[in-house]
N, C-alpha and C positions, 0 to 999 in steps of 0.2 A: 503494498498500499504507499502510494505516495500521496504527501497533501501538498499544494501549491499556493502560495498566495502573492498575487501582485499589488504593486503599490507604484506610485509616481505620475499617475494621471493627472489629467486637470485641463483648464482653459489657456490657450496659447495663441498668441497673434500669428497669423501667416507669415512664413519665412522662419519660425522660431524655431527652438529646441526643447525637447524633452527626452528624460530617460525612464524607462520603465523598469522596474525591477521584478524578481520573480523567486520567490524564497521557498525553497523546496524543502522539507522534511519526510520523513520515513527510512525505512531500507532500501540498502543496494542504489541508492541515488545516481552515484556514478555510471549503472548499467543503464541510464535511459537518454534516450535521444530527446532533445526540447524543442518545443515549437512556441511562435507567437502567431495566431491568427485573429483577426476583428470583424467586427460586425455592425459595417455601416446603417444607420436608421433604416428601416424598411426593406434592407436587403439581407441575403443569406451572409453568413460565417465564410470568410475567405482566408487563405493562407497569407501571412505577411514574411516570417524569415523561421530558419531552422538550423540546428547546432548539433552534429552528433557529438556523442558523450563516450563511444564505445565502438570496439573493431576497429578493424584496420582503417578507418577514414576517419579516428576521432579528431573533433576540431574542425573538419569540414563545415562549410556554411554554406545556405542556400535561402534565396530571395524570391520573392515574388519582383516580375519586372516594374512596377509599378512604384517601388521602393526602393529598387536598386540604385547604389550609389547615394542614398540620403540616410538609410538606417542600417544600423548595425549590430546584430546581435553579438552577444560576449557571454562569457561564463567565468565564474570564480569558484573553483572546486573546492578550494579551503572552506569556505562560505556556503556551499551548496545553493548558489545564486545563477540566476541568467539576467542577462540585462538585453535591453533594446535599447539603443540609443536613436533617436529621431531627430532630422536635422531638415532642414527647410522645407519644414510641413506646410501643408496645403489643407486648404478647406475640405476637401475629400479625404483626407486622413481622418477627419473625424468619426468615430468608431467607440465601440466595448472591446478593448483589448485583452485578449485571453491568452494566459500560458497553459501549455501542456505538457505532459510527457507521455512517451512512448519505447517499447522495447522494437517495432517494429520500424523497418527501413525504409519505406515510401515515408516521407516527410511532409510531402505537400498534401496530403488528403488529410482532413480532420477525423474521418472515421478511422483511421489507424491510431489514434490516440486514446490511451485508456484513462488519464488521469486530466482533469480541468482545474484551473482556478476559478474564482468566483467574477474574475474580470475587474478593470478600471477604466475608466471613462476619459477619452482623450476627445476634446472639442478643440477647434482651429476655426478661430474667427478671421474673415477676410476684410 
């Protein structure tokens, strides 16, 4: 079992930055791959970024095209925390942001993830 708690969301002007955190607890956390997803108002949940924590490709990162070059996912193994640094924010980045954990290999699909946090809201004003 893994518990995930997100923080760091808020209201920011377009062009600004935020850093989201996802604190994980539970056993065998280092064996999980981690992802960030978001759900804009009235839309489906979508993939944002992911990072492998296990296996031969440990540390590899993946991004949605819409955030590539602006968002950075990273991890702090000692703190069991995953971060999402978001720069050059746009109004279309407004969404609830969710952290998730999986032992599966396909990291861009939400249905592959077993554990989810409660989410943190990001609102970007234009």
